[in-house]
C-alpha positions in Angstrom: 12.3 -41.5 67.7 11.5 -37.9 66.7 14.5 -35.7 66.1 15.0 -32.0 65.1 17.8 -32.8 62.7 17.7 -30.6 59.7 16.6 -32.2 56.4 19.3 -32.8 53.8 19.4 -30.2 51.0 17.4 -31.0 47.9 19.3 -32.2 44.8 18.5 -28.8 43.2 19.9 -26.9 46.2 23.1 -29.0 46.2 23.5 -28.6 42.4 23.1 -24.8 42.7 25.8 -24.7 45.4 28.2 -26.3 42.8 26.9 -24.0 40.1 27.7 -20.9 42.1 31.4 -21.8 42.1 31.7 -22.0 38.4 28.9 -19.8 36.9 28.3 -16.1 37.6 25.2 -16.2 39.8 25.1 -20.0 39.3 23.5 -19.7 35.9 24.2 -19.1 32.2 21.0 -17.1 31.6 19.2 -15.0 34.2 15.7 -16.1 33.2 16.1 -19.5 35.0 16.9 -17.9 38.4 14.4 -18.5 41.2 14.5 -18.0 45.0 16.2 -19.9 46.7 17.6 -21.8 43.6 16.7 -22.6 40.0 14.7 -25.6 39.0 16.8 -28.2 37.2 15.1 -30.2 34.4 15.6 -33.9 34.1 13.4 -34.9 31.2 10.4 -33.7 29.2 7.9 -35.0 26.8 5.0 -33.2 25.0 3.9 -30.4 27.2 5.2 -31.8 30.5 8.6 -31.3 32.2 9.9 -33.3 35.1 12.6 -31.8 37.3 15.4 -33.6 39.0 13.3 -33.9 42.2 10.7 -35.9 40.2 8.1 -33.2 40.1 6.1 -32.9 36.8 4.6 -29.7 35.5 2.7 -28.5 32.5 5.0 -26.3 30.5 3.5 -23.0 29.3 7.0 -21.4 29.1 8.3 -23.7 26.4 11.9 -22.4 26.7 10.8 -18.8 26.4 8.3 -19.5 23.6 10.7 -21.4 21.4 9.1 -24.9 21.4 6.0 -24.8 19.3 5.5 -28.6 19.4 6.5 -29.1 23.0 9.4 -31.3 24.1 11.0 -34.4 22.4 8.6 -34.3 19.4 8.9 -37.8 17.8 9.2 -36.5 14.2 11.8 -34.0 15.1 13.8 -36.5 17.2 13.7 -39.1 14.4 14.9 -36.6 11.8 17.6 -35.2 14.0 18.8 -38.6 15.0 19.2 -39.6 11.4 21.2 -36.4 10.7 23.4 -36.9 13.7 24.5 -40.2 12.2 25.5 -38.4 9.0 27.3 -35.5 10.7 26.6 -32.4 12.7 28.5 -29.6 10.9 30.7 -29.3 7.8 32.9 -26.7 6.0 30.5 -27.4 3.1 27.0 -26.3 2.3 24.1 -28.8 2.7 20.9 -29.4 0.7 18.8 -29.1 3.9 19.9 -25.4 4.2 18.5 -24.7 0.7 15.3 -26.6 1.3 14.6 -24.9 4.6 15.3 -21.4 3.1 12.8 -22.2 0.3 10.2 -23.2 2.9 10.6 -20.1 5.0 10.6 -17.8 2.0 7.4 -19.4 0.9 5.7 -18.5 4.2 5.8 -14.7 3.7 5.6 -12.3 0.7 8.2 -10.1 2.3 10.8 -12.9 2.4 12.6 -12.8 -1.0 16.0 -13.9 0.3 17.2 -15.3 3.6 20.4 -15.9 5.7 20.6 -18.3 8.6 22.5 -17.4 11.9 22.6 -19.0 15.3 20.3 -16.9 17.6 17.7 -14.3 17.7 20.2 -11.8 19.1 22.5 -12.5 16.1 19.6 -12.2 13.7 18.7 -8.7 15.0 22.3 -7.7 15.1 22.8 -8.8 11.5 19.6 -7.1 10.4 20.7 -3.8 11.9 24.1 -4.1 10.3 22.5 -4.9 6.9 20.2 -1.8 7.2 23.3 0.4 7.9 25.2 -1.1 5.0 22.2 -0.6 2.6 21.4 3.0 3.7 24.9 4.2 4.6 23.5 5.6 7.8 24.4 4.8 11.4 21.4 5.6 13.6 18.5 3.3 14.4 15.2 3.9 16.2 13.5 1.5 18.5 10.5 1.3 20.9 11.0 2.1 24.6 11.2 -1.1 26.7 11.4 -3.5 23.8 13.8 -6.4 24.1 15.8 -7.3 21.1 18.7 -9.4 22.5 22.2 -8.7 23.6 23.5 -6.3 20.9 24.5 -2.9 22.4 22.3 -0.9 20.0 19.3 -3.2 20.2 19.2 -3.4 24.0 19.1 0.4 24.7 16.2 1.4 27.0 14.9 -2.2 27.4 15.2 -1.9 31.2 14.7 1.9 31.7 12.8 2.9 34.8 11.0 6.0 36.2 14.2 7.4 37.6 16.0 7.5 34.2 13.5 7.1 31.4 12.9 10.9 30.9 9.7 12.5 29.7 7.0 10.5 27.8 7.4 12.7 24.7 11.2 12.4 24.6 12.2 9.0 26.1 15.9 8.9 27.0 18.3 6.3 25.5 19.3 4.4 28.6 22.1 1.8 28.6 21.6 -1.7 30.0 25.2 -2.8 30.5 27.7 -0.8 32.5 30.3 0.7 30.3 28.1 1.0 27.2 29.8 3.7 25.0 28.1 7.0 24.8 28.4 6.8 21.1 26.0 3.9 21.2 23.4 5.9 23.0 23.9 8.8 20.6 23.0 6.5 17.7 19.8 5.1 19.1 16.6 7.0 19.0 13.9 5.8 21.4 10.2 6.2 20.5 7.0 5.4 22.6 5.0 2.4 21.6 1.6 2.7 19.9 1.7 6.5 19.8 2.1 7.5 16.2 1.9 11.2 16.9 4.7 11.3 19.4 6.8 8.7 17.6 6.7 10.6 14.3 7.5 13.9 16.0 10.7 12.3 17.4 11.6 10.6 14.1 11.2 13.9 12.2 14.1 15.3 14.2 16.3 12.6 12.7 15.3 12.7 9.1 18.1 11.5 6.8 20.0 10.0 9.7 18.3 6.7 10.5 19.2 3.4 8.9 16.0 1.8 10.2 13.2 1.7 12.6 13.2 -1.5 14.6 9.8 -2.9 15.7 8.6 -6.0 17.4 5.0 -6.2 16.4 4.0 -7.5 19.9 6.9 -6.7 22.2 6.9 -8.9 25.3 8.6 -6.5 27.8 6.5 -3.6 26.6 3.5 -5.5 27.7 2.7 -8.2 25.0 0.1 -6.1 23.3 0.1 -6.0 19.4 1.2 -2.8 17.7 -1.8 -1.0 16.3 -2.4 -0.8 12.5 -2.2 2.9 12.8 1.2 2.8 14.5 2.7 0.3 12.0 1.3 2.2 9.0 2.7 5.4 10.3 6.2 4.0 10.7 6.0 2.3 7.3 5.0 5.6 5.6 7.7 7.5 7.5 10.5 5.2 6.6 9.4 5.1 2.9 9.5 8.9 2.7 12.8 9.1 4.7 14.7 6.4 2.7 15.2 4.4 5.9 14.0 0.8 6.4 11.3 -0.7 8.5 12.7 -3.8 10.1 10.7 -6.3 12.2 11.9 -8.4 15.1 9.7 -11.6 14.8 12.0 -13.8 17.0 9.0 -14.4 19.3 6.0 -13.4 17.2 6.7 -15.5 14.1 4.6 -18.2 15.8 1.6 -15.9 15.7 0.5 -16.6 12.1 1.7 -18.8 9.2 3.8 -15.9 7.9 4.4 -14.2 11.3 2.6 -11.4 13.1 3.3 -9.2 10.1 0.3 -10.8 8.5 -1.8 -8.6 10.9 -0.8 -5.5 9.0 -1.1 -3.9 5.6 2.5 -2.7 5.7 5.4 -5.1 5.1 8.8 -4.8 6.7 11.9 -4.5 4.5 13.8 -7.0 6.8 12.7 -9.5 9.4 14.7 -11.2 12.1 13.5 -14.7 13.3 14.6 -17.2 15.9 13.2 -19.4 18.6 10.6 -21.8 17.1 12.2 -21.9 13.7 15.1 -23.9 15.2 12.9 -26.8 16.3 14.4 -26.8 19.7 18.0 -25.9 18.6 19.8 -22.6 18.6 18.9 -20.6 15.5 18.3 -17.2 13.9 17.5 -16.0 10.4 17.3 -12.7 8.6 14.9 -12.4 5.7 13.7 -9.6 3.4 14.0 -7.7 0.2 16.5 -9.0 -2.3 18.3 -5.6 -2.8 18.7 -5.2 1.0 19.7 -8.8 1.6 22.3 -8.6 -1.2 24.5 -6.3 1.0 25.7 -9.8 2.3 26.2 -11.2 -1.2 29.9 -12.3 -1.3 29.7 -12.4 -5.2 29.0 -8.7 -5.5 31.6 -6.4 -6.9 31.7 -4.6 -3.6 30.6 -6.6 -0.5 29.0 -4.1 1.9 28.4 -6.5 4.8 30.7 -9.5 4.8 28.9 -12.2 6.8 29.7 -15.7 8.0 29.4 -18.0 11.0 30.9 -21.4 11.9 27.6 -23.0 12.9 25.2 -21.0 10.7 22.9 -23.3 8.8 24.3 -26.4 10.5 22.4 -29.4 9.2 21.1 -30.5 12.7 19.3 -27.2 13.3 18.1 -27.0 9.6 16.7 -30.5 9.9 14.9 -29.9 13.1 13.7 -26.5 11.9 12.3 -27.7 8.6 10.4 -30.6 10.2 9.0 -28.3 12.9 7.8 -25.7 10.5 6.4 -28.1 8.0 4.3 -29.5 10.8 3.4 -25.9 11.9 1.0 -25.5 8.9 -2.0 -23.1 8.8 -4.2 -25.6 10.5 -1.8 -26.0 13.4 -1.4 -22.2 13.7 -5.1 -21.8 13.9 -5.4 -24.5 16.5 -2.9 -23.0 19.0 -4.3 -19.6 18.5 -7.7 -20.9 19.3 -6.4 -22.5 22.4 -4.8 -19.3 23.5 -8.1 -17.5 22.9 -9.8 -20.1 25.1 -7.3 -19.4 27.9 -7.6 -15.6 27.7 -11.4 -15.8 27.8 -11.3 -18.2 30.7 -8.8 -16.1 32.7 -10.8 -12.9 32.0 -13.9 -14.8 33.3 -11.9 -15.7 36.4 -10.9 -12.1 36.9 -14.5 -11.0 36.8 -15.5 -13.8 39.1 -12.9 -13.0 41.8 -12.9 -9.3 41.5 -9.1 -9.2 41.5 -7.2 -6.3 39.9 -5.9 -8.0 36.8 -6.1 -8.0 33.0 -4.8 -10.1 30.1 -3.0 -9.0 26.9 -1.6 -10.9 24.0 -2.2 -12.2 20.5 -1.7 -15.3 18.4 -0.7 -18.2 20.7 0.7 -16.1 23.6 -0.8 -14.1 26.4 0.3 -12.3 29.5 -1.4 -11.6 32.8 -0.9 -8.2 34.4 -1.9 -7.4 38.0 -3.4 -4.1 36.9 -7.0 -2.8 36.7 -6.8 -2.2 32.9 -4.6 -3.3 30.1 -1.5 -1.3 29.7 -0.8 0.5 26.3 2.9 0.9 26.5 6.1 0.2 28.5 5.5 2.9 31.1 2.0 1.6 31.8 3.3 -2.0 31.9 6.1 -1.2 34.4 5.2 -2.9 37.6 5.1 -1.1 41.0 6.8 -2.8 43.9 3.5 -4.0 45.2 2.5 -5.4 41.8 5.8 -7.2 41.5 5.3 -8.7 45.0 1.8 -9.9 44.1 3.0 -11.2 40.7 5.7 -13.3 42.4 3.0 -14.7 44.7 0.9 -15.7 41.8 3.8 -17.3 39.9 4.8 -19.2 43.0 1.2 -20.4 43.3 1.1 -21.6 39.7 4.4 -23.4 40.1 3.2 -25.2 43.2 0.0 -26.0 41.3 2.1 -27.7 38.5 2.5 -25.0 35.9 5.7 -23.4 34.3 5.2 -19.8 33.1 7.5 -17.2 31.6 8.5 -15.0 34.6 6.3 -12.1 33.6 3.3 -14.4 34.0 3.3 -15.0 30.2 2.2 -18.2 28.5 3.1 -19.7 25.1 0.7 -22.4 23.9 2.2 -25.4 22.1 0.5 -27.8 19.6 0.7 -30.7 22.0 -1.7 -29.0 24.4 -5.5 -29.4 24.4 -8.5 -28.0 26.1 -7.7 -30.0 29.2 -4.4 -28.3 29.8 -5.9 -24.9 29.1 -8.8 -25.4 31.5 -6.4 -26.6 34.2 -4.4 -23.5 33.9 -7.5 -21.3 34.0 -8.7 -23.1 37.2 -5.3 -22.6 38.8 -5.3 -18.9 37.8 -8.8 -18.5 39.4 -7.6 -20.1 42.6 -4.6 -17.7 42.6 -6.8 -14.7 41.9 -9.2 -15.7 44.8 -6.2 -15.7 47.2 -4.9 -12.4 45.9 -8.4 -10.8 46.2 -8.5 -11.7 49.9 -5.7 -9.6 51.6 -5.9 -11.6 54.9 -4.7 -14.7 53.0 -1.4 -15.2 51.3 -0.4 -17.4 48.5 
């Protein structure tokens, strides 16, 4: 007998109803929200994730680009399991902390000393505090639209919009959180990305006041395009002459080369913040850089300028997972994932030409981002999506999800070492199908 009885809610819908009662918005991080409810993971292996409904998808999000070897890597699992049986955290130092610091310092000439923390946000926060302690100055400068985590000073203008961002040659310091003190905004100077002339003109107005210029060499929210050599060199020369520091946020971009995206440039940062992949799937952050700057945290100094500690900093579980992960992420592995990303970009660009859709691709290293724009944006303001572009992007992302692919919610992909040509080509084919539908207004995704 056929009935019109409504179907019972999915497991995910039911779980979300419970979550709404105990979590603001039903989540602990906004990036997992979807309409009408989040997806809930059940298990994952390699580059595939299975949700609690039993649907398997190829994972190009990799927990916001943090899983360079995919999920449940056997070598990481084995090493962490052994460490779990020995203990998870102690009020004592561990050998693995020293070994891992040695390894990371060996990956970059700019890393002379290093401190571990527990997240990328904490690494950026500590890096800015270290710059202030070293220079004795309070102001920082950062790129408009760049995301650097939750810290008040680092998050300024990461979500500015046409109604409040001011003129292009004088971007306004716009708060993210309601109630941000005006003193925070007064101490953050916002500069346009990849425009050395405008950036230096703004910085010149604050000579002798800045502790540092904060730069992500390929900022995701700005558009995921690399900083130009001219831009980085200009900032490096300016900070040298000013007595301020050039500090890099490589929380995402450290995956780009063996020693991070800073390998792309002649200039070297004074400090670097890291996170994501260096935790091997566990929460992590690290601050690395020049010895004299890092020593503001030295507790053995006659005068400690920046006392620093953290209960779970350098815990042996994260250190073990991180060291195994990064030892496996050698130069050959880096070259391989970068080559796969290049294959994807070339395939998607071919699909754009074939379908005639208004779209373009940006990126570098092992990450790329698809924009529904005619030409590649050059800065945050050009990246900012119109309502129509946002609507079409959601349609494309929904199509990719239905086709079996997880993407970062800007239509960004992070390639992992457990992927091969097959997964890349499958994504390109799904993209082409999505572009074909977008290019035909009468049809919808």
